[in-house]
C-alpha positions, 0 to 999 in steps of 0.5 A: 838345517837345525832351528832352535825355536823359543819365545816369550822370555819376558825379561824384567818381569816381577811377580808379587814384587819380586824380580824373576831376573835371576831365574831368567839368567840361570835359564838363559845360560843353559839356553846358550849351552844348549844352542852350542851343544846342539850345534844349531844353525839358527836361533829363532826368538818369536817375540816378547823378549821383554815383559814391557815396552820400556824394560829395566836396564838390567833386563837389557843388559841380560839380553845383550849378553845372551845375544853376544854369546850366541852371535859373537862367541858361538857364531850362531845367527839369531832372528829376533822379532818384537812381540806385543809386550816389546817396543817395536822401535827400541827392539829394532834399533840398529837392526840394519847394522846388526844384520851384517853380523847375523843378528836380525832384529825386526821390530816394526812392519816397515821391514818385511824383507826375507832372511835367506840361510842355506844348507846342503839342500838349498835356501831356507827363507825366514820371514820375520814378522813382528806382532801385527797391530791393525792400525799399522797394517792398515798403513801398509800398501793396500791395507785400507780395509784392515779393521781387526787382527784377522784382516791385518794378519791376512793382509801382511801375510799376503805380502809375505806370500808374494815374496816366496819362491817355490825352490825355497823352504819358507818359514814364518816367524810370528807373534799371534794368538791362533784360534784353537790354541790353548791359553794359560793364566799368564798371557795378557790378552791382545784384545777384548772378546777374542777379537785378537785371534787369527785362524790357522789357515792364515798361514797356509802358504808356509812350510813351517810357522814358528810362533810366540805369544801363547805360553804352552808348547802346542801345535795349532790347526796343523803340525806346521804351526807351533807355539813355544812355551815361555822362558820357563822351562823349555824350548824346541828344536826343528830340523829341516835337513831334507829338501821336503817342504817342512821340518822333518824332526821336532823335539822339546829340549829344556832343563831338568826338573828341580833346577832353579826356576824349573817349577810351575810357571809364574 
C-alpha cells in the first residue's frame, strides 16, 4: 500500500498582513498531481489543515476543491484529522456521510473507530486520532485520572490499542508534539513549559505513526514515528507493500527549488 502523508497546511494563513493562499493553491495543485502520478492508495492529512478554528471562506473553498480532486476525480481515499488549529466540530461536519465516499474526516474524540483499507497482503488498519485535548480525553470512559497531555494521549491510545488485530498492519494518524522532536519558529505551543509533549513510547503498539504538528520532516524516537513538514514544500510517501509489520520504503517528495513558494518557510 502506497501512502502519501502530509500535514500542517495552515490554509488561510497571513504573514505580515499578506495572505499566503495563492502560494498554497499553487503547492496543492502540485500535490494533487503528485498523488495521481504516484498512484497512491491513500492520502493522509495529519491535522492543522486550517490556520485557525474559523477559517476564511476562500480557504474553505480551496480545501473543498483539493478534496474533490483527490476523492471524486482521482478516486483516492483521504483520511483527514483535526489539529490544534482546526475546529473539531467544523472539520468533522458531515463525516458519516462523506465516509461512504471514502473521505474520512475525524474532528473530535467522539469517533475513534478504525478505517480498514486492503491490499494484496491483507488489511491495513488506520487509526485516525484528532488532536487530543486533556479535557476531552478526561470525558472518555475510564478517563477520570487524565490530567495533562501525556496522560490524555496514553489513555486514548490505550483505547485504540484495544481495537487492534494481530493479522492487520496498524497505522496511527495523529497530531502531537512528541518529546525529542525538533521545533521550528513557526509552531505555536500546545501549552506552557513543555507540558504539551508526549513521549514516543506512547505509540509503541503501532507499526507506523504518521504525525502532524512539528513543521520539520523528522523521525522521533523510532523510524516508525514520523512528523511531516508543513505545506511548504514537501510531503512523504510510505510503502506498506509487504506483510511485514511496518512500511518498507520511505521517501520525501515535493516541488523543485525555485518554484513559487519554494523558498524558506514563513
